[in-house]
Gaussian input, Z-matrix of N, CA and C with variables (Angstrom, degrees):
# hf/3-21g

backbone

0 1
 N
 C     1     B1
 C     2     B2     1     A1
 N     3     B3     2     A2     1     D1
 C     4     B4     3     A3     2     D2
 C     5     B5     4     A4     3     D3
 N     6     B6     5     A5     4     D4
 C     7     B7     6     A6     5     D5
 C     8     B8     7     A7     6     D6
 N     9     B9     8     A8     7     D7
 C    10    B10     9     A9     8     D8
 C    11    B11    10    A10     9     D9
 N    12    B12    11    A11    10    D10
 C    13    B13    12    A12    11    D11
 C    14    B14    13    A13    12    D12
 N    15    B15    14    A14    13    D13
 C    16    B16    15    A15    14    D14
 C    17    B17    16    A16    15    D15
 N    18    B18    17    A17    16    D16
 C    19    B19    18    A18    17    D17
 C    20    B20    19    A19    18    D18
 N    21    B21    20    A20    19    D19
 C    22    B22    21    A21    20    D20
 C    23    B23    22    A22    21    D21
 N    24    B24    23    A23    22    D22
 C    25    B25    24    A24    23    D23
 C    26    B26    25    A25    24    D24
 N    27    B27    26    A26    25    D25
 C    28    B28    27    A27    26    D26
 C    29    B29    28    A28    27    D27
 N    30    B30    29    A29    28    D28
 C    31    B31    30    A30    29    D29
 C    32    B32    31    A31    30    D30
 N    33    B33    32    A32    31    D31
 C    34    B34    33    A33    32    D32
 C    35    B35    34    A34    33    D33
 N    36    B36    35    A35    34    D34
 C    37    B37    36    A36    35    D35
 C    38    B38    37    A37    36    D36
 N    39    B39    38    A38    37    D37
 C    40    B40    39    A39    38    D38
 C    41    B41    40    A40    39    D39
 N    42    B42    41    A41    40    D40
 C    43    B43    42    A42    41    D41
 C    44    B44    43    A43    42    D42
 N    45    B45    44    A44    43    D43
 C    46    B46    45    A45    44    D44
 C    47    B47    46    A46    45    D45
 N    48    B48    47    A47    46    D46
 C    49    B49    48    A48    47    D47
 C    50    B50    49    A49    48    D48
 N    51    B51    50    A50    49    D49
 C    52    B52    51    A51    50    D50
 C    53    B53    52    A52    51    D51
 N    54    B54    53    A53    52    D52
 C    55    B55    54    A54    53    D53
 C    56    B56    55    A55    54    D54
 N    57    B57    56    A56    55    D55
 C    58    B58    57    A57    56    D56
 C    59    B59    58    A58    57    D57
 N    60    B60    59    A59    58    D58
 C    61    B61    60    A60    59    D59
 C    62    B62    61    A61    60    D60
 N    63    B63    62    A62    61    D61
 C    64    B64    63    A63    62    D62
 C    65    B65    64    A64    63    D63
 N    66    B66    65    A65    64    D64
 C    67    B67    66    A66    65    D65
 C    68    B68    67    A67    66    D66
 N    69    B69    68    A68    67    D67
 C    70    B70    69    A69    68    D68
 C    71    B71    70    A70    69    D69
 N    72    B72    71    A71    70    D70
 C    73    B73    72    A72    71    D71
 C    74    B74    73    A73    72    D72
 N    75    B75    74    A74    73    D73
 C    76    B76    75    A75    74    D74
 C    77    B77    76    A76    75    D75
 N    78    B78    77    A77    76    D76
 C    79    B79    78    A78    77    D77
 C    80    B80    79    A79    78    D78
 N    81    B81    80    A80    79    D79
 C    82    B82    81    A81    80    D80
 C    83    B83    82    A82    81    D81
 N    84    B84    83    A83    82    D82
 C    85    B85    84    A84    83    D83
 C    86    B86    85    A85    84    D84
 N    87    B87    86    A86    85    D85
 C    88    B88    87    A87    86    D86
 C    89    B89    88    A88    87    D87
 N    90    B90    89    A89    88    D88
 C    91    B91    90    A90    89    D89
 C    92    B92    91    A91    90    D90
 N    93    B93    92    A92    91    D91
 C    94    B94    93    A93    92    D92
 C    95    B95    94    A94    93    D93
 N    96    B96    95    A95    94    D94
 C    97    B97    96    A96    95    D95
 C    98    B98    97    A97    96    D96
 N    99    B99    98    A98    97    D97
 C   100   B100    99    A99    98    D98
 C   101   B101   100   A100    99    D99
 N   102   B102   101   A101   100   D100
 C   103   B103   102   A102   101   D101
 C   104   B104   103   A103   102   D102
 N   105   B105   104   A104   103   D103
 C   106   B106   105   A105   104   D104
 C   107   B107   106   A106   105   D105
 N   108   B108   107   A107   106   D106
 C   109   B109   108   A108   107   D107
 C   110   B110   109   A109   108   D108
 N   111   B111   110   A110   109   D109
 C   112   B112   111   A111   110   D110
 C   113   B113   112   A112   111   D111
 N   114   B114   113   A113   112   D112
 C   115   B115   114   A114   113   D113
 C   116   B116   115   A115   114   D114
 N   117   B117   116   A116   115   D115
 C   118   B118   117   A117   116   D116
 C   119   B119   118   A118   117   D117
 N   120   B120   119   A119   118   D118
 C   121   B121   120   A120   119   D119
 C   122   B122   121   A121   120   D120
 N   123   B123   122   A122   121   D121
 C   124   B124   123   A123   122   D122
 C   125   B125   124   A124   123   D123
 N   126   B126   125   A125   124   D124
 C   127   B127   126   A126   125   D125
 C   128   B128   127   A127   126   D126
 N   129   B129   128   A128   127   D127
 C   130   B130   129   A129   128   D128
 C   131   B131   130   A130   129   D129
 N   132   B132   131   A131   130   D130
 C   133   B133   132   A132   131   D131
 C   134   B134   133   A133   132   D132
 N   135   B135   134   A134   133   D133
 C   136   B136   135   A135   134   D134
 C   137   B137   136   A136   135   D135
 N   138   B138   137   A137   136   D136
 C   139   B139   138   A138   137   D137
 C   140   B140   139   A139   138   D138
 N   141   B141   140   A140   139   D139
 C   142   B142   141   A141   140   D140
 C   143   B143   142   A142   141   D141
 N   144   B144   143   A143   142   D142
 C   145   B145   144   A144   143   D143
 C   146   B146   145   A145   144   D144
 N   147   B147   146   A146   145   D145
 C   148   B148   147   A147   146   D146
 C   149   B149   148   A148   147   D147
 N   150   B150   149   A149   148   D148
 C   151   B151   150   A150   149   D149
 C   152   B152   151   A151   150   D150
 N   153   B153   152   A152   151   D151
 C   154   B154   153   A153   152   D152
 C   155   B155   154   A154   153   D153
 N   156   B156   155   A155   154   D154
 C   157   B157   156   A156   155   D155
 C   158   B158   157   A157   156   D156
 N   159   B159   158   A158   157   D157
 C   160   B160   159   A159   158   D158
 C   161   B161   160   A160   159   D159
 N   162   B162   161   A161   160   D160
 C   163   B163   162   A162   161   D161
 C   164   B164   163   A163   162   D162
 N   165   B165   164   A164   163   D163
 C   166   B166   165   A165   164   D164
 C   167   B167   166   A166   165   D165
 N   168   B168   167   A167   166   D166
 C   169   B169   168   A168   167   D167
 C   170   B170   169   A169   168   D168
 N   171   B171   170   A170   169   D169
 C   172   B172   171   A171   170   D170
 C   173   B173   172   A172   171   D171
 N   174   B174   173   A173   172   D172
 C   175   B175   174   A174   173   D173
 C   176   B176   175   A175   174   D174
 N   177   B177   176   A176   175   D175
 C   178   B178   177   A177   176   D176
 C   179   B179   178   A178   177   D177
 N   180   B180   179   A179   178   D178
 C   181   B181   180   A180   179   D179
 C   182   B182   181   A181   180   D180
 N   183   B183   182   A182   181   D181
 C   184   B184   183   A183   182   D182
 C   185   B185   184   A184   183   D183
 N   186   B186   185   A185   184   D184
 C   187   B187   186   A186   185   D185
 C   188   B188   187   A187   186   D186
 N   189   B189   188   A188   187   D187
 C   190   B190   189   A189   188   D188
 C   191   B191   190   A190   189   D189
 N   192   B192   191   A191   190   D190
 C   193   B193   192   A192   191   D191
 C   194   B194   193   A193   192   D192
 N   195   B195   194   A194   193   D193
 C   196   B196   195   A195   194   D194
 C   197   B197   196   A196   195   D195
 N   198   B198   197   A197   196   D196
 C   199   B199   198   A198   197   D197
 C   200   B200   199   A199   198   D198
 N   201   B201   200   A200   199   D199
 C   202   B202   201   A201   200   D200
 C   203   B203   202   A202   201   D201
 N   204   B204   203   A203   202   D202
 C   205   B205   204   A204   203   D203
 C   206   B206   205   A205   204   D204
 N   207   B207   206   A206   205   D205
 C   208   B208   207   A207   206   D206
 C   209   B209   208   A208   207   D207
 N   210   B210   209   A209   208   D208
 C   211   B211   210   A210   209   D209
 C   212   B212   211   A211   210   D210
 N   213   B213   212   A212   211   D211
 C   214   B214   213   A213   212   D212
 C   215   B215   214   A214   213   D213
 N   216   B216   215   A215   214   D214
 C   217   B217   216   A216   215   D215
 C   218   B218   217   A217   216   D216
 N   219   B219   218   A218   217   D217
 C   220   B220   219   A219   218   D218
 C   221   B221   220   A220   219   D219
 N   222   B222   221   A221   220   D220
 C   223   B223   222   A222   221   D221
 C   224   B224   223   A223   222   D222
 N   225   B225   224   A224   223   D223
 C   226   B226   225   A225   224   D224
 C   227   B227   226   A226   225   D225
 N   228   B228   227   A227   226   D226
 C   229   B229   228   A228   227   D227
 C   230   B230   229   A229   228   D228
 N   231   B231   230   A230   229   D229
 C   232   B232   231   A231   230   D230
 C   233   B233   232   A232   231   D231
 N   234   B234   233   A233   232   D232
 C   235   B235   234   A234   233   D233
 C   236   B236   235   A235   234   D234
 N   237   B237   236   A236   235   D235
 C   238   B238   237   A237   236   D236
 C   239   B239   238   A238   237   D237
 N   240   B240   239   A239   238   D238
 C   241   B241   240   A240   239   D239
 C   242   B242   241   A241   240   D240
 N   243   B243   242   A242   241   D241
 C   244   B244   243   A243   242   D242
 C   245   B245   244   A244   243   D243
 N   246   B246   245   A245   244   D244
 C   247   B247   246   A246   245   D245
 C   248   B248   247   A247   246   D246
 N   249   B249   248   A248   247   D247
 C   250   B250   249   A249   248   D248
 C   251   B251   250   A250   249   D249
 N   252   B252   251   A251   250   D250
 C   253   B253   252   A252   251   D251
 C   254   B254   253   A253   252   D252
 N   255   B255   254   A254   253   D253
 C   256   B256   255   A255   254   D254
 C   257   B257   256   A256   255   D255
 N   258   B258   257   A257   256   D256
 C   259   B259   258   A258   257   D257
 C   260   B260   259   A259   258   D258
 N   261   B261   260   A260   259   D259
 C   262   B262   261   A261   260   D260
 C   263   B263   262   A262   261   D261
 N   264   B264   263   A263   262   D262
 C   265   B265   264   A264   263   D263
 C   266   B266   265   A265   264   D264
 N   267   B267   266   A266   265   D265
 C   268   B268   267   A267   266   D266
 C   269   B269   268   A268   267   D267
 N   270   B270   269   A269   268   D268
 C   271   B271   270   A270   269   D269
 C   272   B272   271   A271   270   D270
 N   273   B273   272   A272   271   D271
 C   274   B274   273   A273   272   D272
 C   275   B275   274   A274   273   D273
 N   276   B276   275   A275   274   D274
 C   277   B277   276   A276   275   D275
 C   278   B278   277   A277   276   D276
 N   279   B279   278   A278   277   D277
 C   280   B280   279   A279   278   D278
 C   281   B281   280   A280   279   D279
 N   282   B282   281   A281   280   D280
 C   283   B283   282   A282   281   D281
 C   284   B284   283   A283   282   D282
 N   285   B285   284   A284   283   D283
 C   286   B286   285   A285   284   D284
 C   287   B287   286   A286   285   D285
 N   288   B288   287   A287   286   D286
 C   289   B289   288   A288   287   D287
 C   290   B290   289   A289   288   D288
 N   291   B291   290   A290   289   D289
 C   292   B292   291   A291   290   D290
 C   293   B293   292   A292   291   D291
 N   294   B294   293   A293   292   D292
 C   295   B295   294   A294   293   D293
 C   296   B296   295   A295   294   D294
 N   297   B297   296   A296   295   D295
 C   298   B298   297   A297   296   D296
 C   299   B299   298   A298   297   D297
 N   300   B300   299   A299   298   D298
 C   301   B301   300   A300   299   D299
 C   302   B302   301   A301   300   D300
 N   303   B303   302   A302   301   D301
 C   304   B304   303   A303   302   D302
 C   305   B305   304   A304   303   D303
 N   306   B306   305   A305   304   D304
 C   307   B307   306   A306   305   D305
 C   308   B308   307   A307   306   D306
 N   309   B309   308   A308   307   D307
 C   310   B310   309   A309   308   D308
 C   311   B311   310   A310   309   D309

   B1=1.5479
   B2=1.4781
   B3=1.3988
   B4=1.4004
   B5=1.5192
   B6=1.3192
   B7=1.4437
   B8=1.5651
   B9=1.2550
   B10=1.5651
   B11=1.5135
   B12=1.3639
   B13=1.3569
   B14=1.4601
   B15=1.3765
   B16=1.5089
   B17=1.5160
   B18=1.2681
   B19=1.5419
   B20=1.5013
   B21=1.3755
   B22=1.4718
   B23=1.5033
   B24=1.3349
   B25=1.3973
   B26=1.4758
   B27=1.3436
   B28=1.5195
   B29=1.4517
   B30=1.4084
   B31=1.4107
   B32=1.5471
   B33=1.2469
   B34=1.4701
   B35=1.4109
   B36=1.3081
   B37=1.5247
   B38=1.4975
   B39=1.2972
   B40=1.4232
   B41=1.5924
   B42=1.2896
   B43=1.3450
   B44=1.4708
   B45=1.3121
   B46=1.3877
   B47=1.5651
   B48=1.3607
   B49=1.4058
   B50=1.5673
   B51=1.3083
   B52=1.4737
   B53=1.4974
   B54=1.3440
   B55=1.4588
   B56=1.5923
   B57=1.3330
   B58=1.4727
   B59=1.5663
   B60=1.2826
   B61=1.4103
   B62=1.4681
   B63=1.3527
   B64=1.4396
   B65=1.5493
   B66=1.2824
   B67=1.4977
   B68=1.5577
   B69=1.2464
   B70=1.4830
   B71=1.4951
   B72=1.3360
   B73=1.3811
   B74=1.6464
   B75=1.3051
   B76=1.4584
   B77=1.5350
   B78=1.3633
   B79=1.4862
   B80=1.5258
   B81=1.3020
   B82=1.5380
   B83=1.4925
   B84=1.3465
   B85=1.3951
   B86=1.6064
   B87=1.3318
   B88=1.5142
   B89=1.5038
   B90=1.3711
   B91=1.4029
   B92=1.5698
   B93=1.3252
   B94=1.4044
   B95=1.5345
   B96=1.2490
   B97=1.4813
   B98=1.5263
   B99=1.2876
   B100=1.4293
   B101=1.4207
   B102=1.3704
   B103=1.4950
   B104=1.5057
   B105=1.3216
   B106=1.3948
   B107=1.5377
   B108=1.2888
   B109=1.3947
   B110=1.5000
   B111=1.4116
   B112=1.4699
   B113=1.5863
   B114=1.2289
   B115=1.5036
   B116=1.5511
   B117=1.3350
   B118=1.3984
   B119=1.5268
   B120=1.3062
   B121=1.5512
   B122=1.4484
   B123=1.3329
   B124=1.4704
   B125=1.5753
   B126=1.3449
   B127=1.5167
   B128=1.5866
   B129=1.3829
   B130=1.4338
   B131=1.4996
   B132=1.3758
   B133=1.3800
   B134=1.6055
   B135=1.2951
   B136=1.4419
   B137=1.5254
   B138=1.3595
   B139=1.5015
   B140=1.5098
   B141=1.3222
   B142=1.3960
   B143=1.5492
   B144=1.3047
   B145=1.4566
   B146=1.5397
   B147=1.2026
   B148=1.4857
   B149=1.5528
   B150=1.2532
   B151=1.5513
   B152=1.5543
   B153=1.3855
   B154=1.4168
   B155=1.5409
   B156=1.4196
   B157=1.4231
   B158=1.5248
   B159=1.2593
   B160=1.4811
   B161=1.5464
   B162=1.2542
   B163=1.5823
   B164=1.4643
   B165=1.2580
   B166=1.4627
   B167=1.5590
   B168=1.4382
   B169=1.5069
   B170=1.6077
   B171=1.2184
   B172=1.3807
   B173=1.6184
   B174=1.3582
   B175=1.4379
   B176=1.4466
   B177=1.3038
   B178=1.4219
   B179=1.5160
   B180=1.2546
   B181=1.4609
   B182=1.4470
   B183=1.3588
   B184=1.5243
   B185=1.5662
   B186=1.3610
   B187=1.3359
   B188=1.6045
   B189=1.3063
   B190=1.5148
   B191=1.4868
   B192=1.2648
   B193=1.4472
   B194=1.5970
   B195=1.3758
   B196=1.4263
   B197=1.5220
   B198=1.3292
   B199=1.5213
   B200=1.5535
   B201=1.3607
   B202=1.4675
   B203=1.4883
   B204=1.4200
   B205=1.5158
   B206=1.5330
   B207=1.3021
   B208=1.4309
   B209=1.6150
   B210=1.2418
   B211=1.4774
   B212=1.4732
   B213=1.3797
   B214=1.5138
   B215=1.6082
   B216=1.1552
   B217=1.4740
   B218=1.5256
   B219=1.3839
   B220=1.4571
   B221=1.4857
   B222=1.3446
   B223=1.4212
   B224=1.4678
   B225=1.3129
   B226=1.4713
   B227=1.5173
   B228=1.3161
   B229=1.4295
   B230=1.5141
   B231=1.3715
   B232=1.5245
   B233=1.4844
   B234=1.2805
   B235=1.4365
   B236=1.4945
   B237=1.3343
   B238=1.4305
   B239=1.5401
   B240=1.3944
   B241=1.4332
   B242=1.5594
   B243=1.2969
   B244=1.4665
   B245=1.5129
   B246=1.2651
   B247=1.4957
   B248=1.5997
   B249=1.3419
   B250=1.4799
   B251=1.4548
   B252=1.3662
   B253=1.4494
   B254=1.5794
   B255=1.2486
   B256=1.4580
   B257=1.5413
   B258=1.3493
   B259=1.4806
   B260=1.4559
   B261=1.3702
   B262=1.4341
   B263=1.6390
   B264=1.2527
   B265=1.5091
   B266=1.4777
   B267=1.3709
   B268=1.4153
   B269=1.5116
   B270=1.3032
   B271=1.5542
   B272=1.4273
   B273=1.3339
   B274=1.4531
   B275=1.4738
   B276=1.2552
   B277=1.4181
   B278=1.4616
   B279=1.2883
   B280=1.4226
   B281=1.5549
   B282=1.3275
   B283=1.4280
   B284=1.5394
   B285=1.3130
   B286=1.4191
   B287=1.4928
   B288=1.3666
   B289=1.4989
   B290=1.3965
   B291=1.2832
   B292=1.4603
   B293=1.5149
   B294=1.3548
   B295=1.4698
   B296=1.5415
   B297=1.2661
   B298=1.5108
   B299=1.5986
   B300=1.1503
   B301=1.4733
   B302=1.4605
   B303=1.3497
   B304=1.5005
   B305=1.6142
   B306=1.2674
   B307=1.4262
   B308=1.5161
   B309=1.3336
   B310=1.5223
   B311=1.4804
   A1=111.22
   A2=114.62
   A3=120.43
   A4=112.45
   A5=114.91
   A6=118.99
   A7=113.90
   A8=112.20
   A9=114.20
   A10=109.38
   A11=122.74
   A12=119.35
   A13=120.29
   A14=114.74
   A15=123.75
   A16=108.02
   A17=118.18
   A18=115.53
   A19=109.15
   A20=120.29
   A21=123.28
   A22=107.99
   A23=119.49
   A24=122.69
   A25=116.02
   A26=116.33
   A27=120.49
   A28=111.47
   A29=116.82
   A30=118.01
   A31=110.25
   A32=118.97
   A33=121.11
   A34=115.74
   A35=113.18
   A36=121.92
   A37=111.06
   A38=120.42
   A39=123.99
   A40=105.89
   A41=122.78
   A42=128.21
   A43=114.81
   A44=116.42
   A45=122.97
   A46=113.17
   A47=113.51
   A48=118.24
   A49=113.66
   A50=115.14
   A51=120.16
   A52=110.77
   A53=118.15
   A54=122.18
   A55=107.27
   A56=113.02
   A57=117.20
   A58=111.78
   A59=117.98
   A60=127.72
   A61=113.23
   A62=117.15
   A63=121.63
   A64=108.15
   A65=114.25
   A66=119.69
   A67=110.02
   A68=113.35
   A69=117.36
   A70=110.20
   A71=117.42
   A72=122.39
   A73=111.19
   A74=122.28
   A75=116.61
   A76=109.71
   A77=120.48
   A78=119.07
   A79=109.52
   A80=114.54
   A81=116.46
   A82=111.21
   A83=117.09
   A84=125.21
   A85=110.70
   A86=114.20
   A87=117.55
   A88=113.42
   A89=118.68
   A90=120.79
   A91=110.23
   A92=116.97
   A93=119.05
   A94=111.59
   A95=120.64
   A96=122.94
   A97=114.60
   A98=117.51
   A99=120.96
   A100=112.07
   A101=118.35
   A102=120.70
   A103=109.11
   A104=123.11
   A105=121.76
   A106=109.21
   A107=121.39
   A108=122.27
   A109=114.45
   A110=111.19
   A111=120.07
   A112=106.08
   A113=115.49
   A114=115.59
   A115=108.88
   A116=120.62
   A117=124.02
   A118=113.25
   A119=118.98
   A120=126.56
   A121=108.67
   A122=121.07
   A123=128.46
   A124=109.77
   A125=112.19
   A126=117.49
   A127=109.22
   A128=117.38
   A129=118.89
   A130=113.58
   A131=117.77
   A132=117.64
   A133=111.94
   A134=119.70
   A135=127.16
   A136=108.86
   A137=118.18
   A138=115.02
   A139=116.31
   A140=118.13
   A141=119.96
   A142=109.05
   A143=120.85
   A144=123.57
   A145=107.80
   A146=120.76
   A147=123.68
   A148=112.21
   A149=114.73
   A150=118.15
   A151=110.53
   A152=116.16
   A153=118.46
   A154=107.24
   A155=110.44
   A156=112.44
   A157=110.14
   A158=119.89
   A159=120.78
   A160=108.61
   A161=111.71
   A162=115.95
   A163=112.91
   A164=116.67
   A165=123.97
   A166=102.02
   A167=110.00
   A168=111.93
   A169=106.93
   A170=118.79
   A171=124.70
   A172=107.40
   A173=119.57
   A174=119.61
   A175=109.11
   A176=113.24
   A177=122.49
   A178=113.89
   A179=120.58
   A180=118.54
   A181=112.20
   A182=117.58
   A183=117.03
   A184=110.66
   A185=118.59
   A186=124.24
   A187=112.79
   A188=108.91
   A189=114.10
   A190=110.63
   A191=120.07
   A192=122.97
   A193=113.42
   A194=114.87
   A195=117.15
   A196=112.18
   A197=110.85
   A198=115.85
   A199=107.50
   A200=118.41
   A201=116.31
   A202=114.09
   A203=113.66
   A204=118.36
   A205=107.47
   A206=117.25
   A207=123.40
   A208=108.55
   A209=113.28
   A210=116.67
   A211=115.88
   A212=112.11
   A213=113.62
   A214=109.55
   A215=118.50
   A216=119.78
   A217=113.72
   A218=114.67
   A219=117.90
   A220=112.78
   A221=117.89
   A222=119.90
   A223=108.90
   A224=119.24
   A225=122.51
   A226=111.20
   A227=121.72
   A228=125.55
   A229=111.25
   A230=113.11
   A231=112.99
   A232=111.33
   A233=119.76
   A234=124.05
   A235=106.72
   A236=114.04
   A237=122.77
   A238=104.00
   A239=115.15
   A240=121.05
   A241=105.03
   A242=113.75
   A243=120.49
   A244=109.53
   A245=121.34
   A246=118.41
   A247=111.44
   A248=116.32
   A249=118.78
   A250=115.14
   A251=118.67
   A252=117.30
   A253=110.38
   A254=117.55
   A255=119.46
   A256=107.75
   A257=116.22
   A258=123.15
   A259=113.62
   A260=121.56
   A261=120.45
   A262=104.06
   A263=115.68
   A264=117.86
   A265=107.61
   A266=116.49
   A267=122.59
   A268=109.86
   A269=117.60
   A270=122.11
   A271=110.23
   A272=112.49
   A273=119.71
   A274=112.93
   A275=119.20
   A276=121.41
   A277=110.82
   A278=123.81
   A279=122.81
   A280=115.27
   A281=114.13
   A282=120.19
   A283=111.07
   A284=121.39
   A285=122.50
   A286=112.29
   A287=117.35
   A288=117.65
   A289=111.83
   A290=122.42
   A291=125.77
   A292=109.26
   A293=117.29
   A294=122.96
   A295=109.59
   A296=113.80
   A297=120.62
   A298=104.66
   A299=120.17
   A300=126.27
   A301=108.22
   A302=118.08
   A303=117.66
   A304=108.63
   A305=118.83
   A306=118.72
   A307=110.62
   A308=120.78
   A309=124.97
   A310=109.73
   D1=-37.02
   D2=179.73
   D3=-69.68
   D4=-39.35
   D5=172.88
   D6=-62.89
   D7=-37.14
   D8=177.54
   D9=-68.50
   D10=-42.90
   D11=176.06
   D12=-64.58
   D13=-26.31
   D14=174.35
   D15=-75.47
   D16=-34.36
   D17=179.01
   D18=-76.22
   D19=-37.75
   D20=173.77
   D21=-58.02
   D22=-53.53
   D23=179.20
   D24=-56.48
   D25=-43.35
   D26=177.47
   D27=-64.19
   D28=-43.37
   D29=-179.91
   D30=-68.57
   D31=-31.79
   D32=174.24
   D33=-62.95
   D34=-44.25
   D35=175.38
   D36=-63.75
   D37=-37.39
   D38=-178.64
   D39=-71.54
   D40=-41.74
   D41=177.96
   D42=-60.99
   D43=-44.68
   D44=-179.53
   D45=-70.91
   D46=-35.56
   D47=173.64
   D48=-66.23
   D49=-38.77
   D50=177.07
   D51=-71.19
   D52=-33.55
   D53=-177.56
   D54=-70.29
   D55=-30.45
   D56=178.37
   D57=-69.20
   D58=-30.02
   D59=178.45
   D60=-80.15
   D61=-24.73
   D62=-174.37
   D63=-67.32
   D64=142.25
   D65=-178.39
   D66=-107.75
   D67=143.06
   D68=174.36
   D69=-94.13
   D70=8.93
   D71=-168.79
   D72=-64.08
   D73=-28.81
   D74=176.71
   D75=-59.69
   D76=-39.82
   D77=178.93
   D78=-62.90
   D79=-42.02
   D80=-175.56
   D81=-74.27
   D82=-33.21
   D83=-179.48
   D84=-65.18
   D85=-33.07
   D86=178.90
   D87=-67.11
   D88=-21.80
   D89=178.53
   D90=-116.11
   D91=25.51
   D92=-179.32
   D93=-68.40
   D94=128.10
   D95=178.01
   D96=79.45
   D97=7.95
   D98=-179.72
   D99=-68.05
   D100=-42.31
   D101=-178.87
   D102=-69.35
   D103=-35.45
   D104=-179.87
   D105=-70.15
   D106=-38.66
   D107=176.40
   D108=-59.22
   D109=-39.29
   D110=-179.11
   D111=-66.77
   D112=-47.25
   D113=-175.90
   D114=-64.94
   D115=-45.48
   D116=178.55
   D117=-58.99
   D118=-37.61
   D119=175.10
   D120=-65.48
   D121=-39.64
   D122=-176.52
   D123=-65.19
   D124=-28.57
   D125=-171.59
   D126=-85.70
   D127=-11.70
   D128=178.66
   D129=-73.11
   D130=125.27
   D131=-173.74
   D132=-72.16
   D133=-43.09
   D134=-179.94
   D135=-126.43
   D136=87.84
   D137=-173.70
   D138=-71.70
   D139=-22.65
   D140=-176.19
   D141=-87.34
   D142=173.87
   D143=178.04
   D144=-69.86
   D145=147.33
   D146=-179.08
   D147=-69.99
   D148=126.76
   D149=178.46
   D150=-91.31
   D151=-19.31
   D152=-178.35
   D153=-111.34
   D154=159.80
   D155=-178.52
   D156=-100.61
   D157=0.67
   D158=-179.83
   D159=-73.36
   D160=129.49
   D161=170.69
   D162=-88.82
   D163=142.18
   D164=177.44
   D165=-81.96
   D166=137.29
   D167=168.77
   D168=115.61
   D169=-154.81
   D170=-168.77
   D171=-89.17
   D172=140.30
   D173=176.37
   D174=-78.77
   D175=171.03
   D176=-175.56
   D177=-61.71
   D178=-42.48
   D179=-175.51
   D180=-71.86
   D181=-35.66
   D182=177.63
   D183=-69.21
   D184=-33.75
   D185=178.31
   D186=-63.63
   D187=-43.91
   D188=178.54
   D189=-67.99
   D190=-42.98
   D191=177.36
   D192=-63.61
   D193=-33.76
   D194=175.59
   D195=-65.69
   D196=-42.46
   D197=-174.38
   D198=-71.19
   D199=-34.91
   D200=177.11
   D201=-66.93
   D202=-33.21
   D203=178.55
   D204=-68.82
   D205=-36.98
   D206=-175.24
   D207=-70.70
   D208=-45.41
   D209=173.61
   D210=-58.45
   D211=-41.88
   D212=-179.11
   D213=-73.68
   D214=-29.10
   D215=173.60
   D216=-63.43
   D217=-32.00
   D218=178.82
   D219=-80.32
   D220=-22.01
   D221=-178.15
   D222=-81.03
   D223=-45.44
   D224=178.78
   D225=-122.04
   D226=75.26
   D227=-179.81
   D228=-60.14
   D229=144.88
   D230=177.87
   D231=-67.60
   D232=142.99
   D233=-178.79
   D234=-70.97
   D235=140.29
   D236=-177.28
   D237=-98.01
   D238=145.33
   D239=-176.05
   D240=-82.92
   D241=147.06
   D242=177.67
   D243=-72.53
   D244=138.00
   D245=-178.46
   D246=-73.59
   D247=-10.00
   D248=176.12
   D249=-79.47
   D250=-10.19
   D251=-177.29
   D252=-115.49
   D253=17.60
   D254=-179.73
   D255=-65.27
   D256=128.07
   D257=-177.45
   D258=87.76
   D259=-7.83
   D260=-177.21
   D261=-103.21
   D262=123.88
   D263=179.61
   D264=-142.36
   D265=163.98
   D266=179.98
   D267=-88.16
   D268=-18.40
   D269=179.67
   D270=-90.59
   D271=-170.52
   D272=175.17
   D273=-71.20
   D274=143.04
   D275=-177.42
   D276=-113.24
   D277=159.40
   D278=178.79
   D279=-63.11
   D280=-18.60
   D281=-177.01
   D282=-89.22
   D283=-8.13
   D284=-179.76
   D285=-71.85
   D286=158.70
   D287=179.26
   D288=-75.74
   D289=146.79
   D290=178.71
   D291=-63.24
   D292=150.41
   D293=179.50
   D294=-60.56
   D295=135.14
   D296=172.71
   D297=96.25
   D298=-6.10
   D299=178.53
   D300=-99.64
   D301=119.89
   D302=-178.19
   D303=-90.57
   D304=-7.12
   D305=176.73
   D306=85.39
   D307=10.19
   D308=-178.33
   D309=-103.71

């Protein structure tokens, strides 16, 4: 009886040791990257092939005109006013006295 209990104890110890070494990785590996694929698929606006020929966004003519205007603005930028001459002008200013009024 003592020998039988020792054999059962030894086999239990061996089974527990081997169970600790066993990996559940094959189960996890089967689903590896599944959540990433689901998230990437959820971010696609139109997952199926397009059935219409209309493109969303700006048409070609408007895009070309916008780029030409952008290039032109970079070639000749608008001059910026100096901060030291704000309120100083050669013409009439809103602060000047109306005509006919001498200010007295």
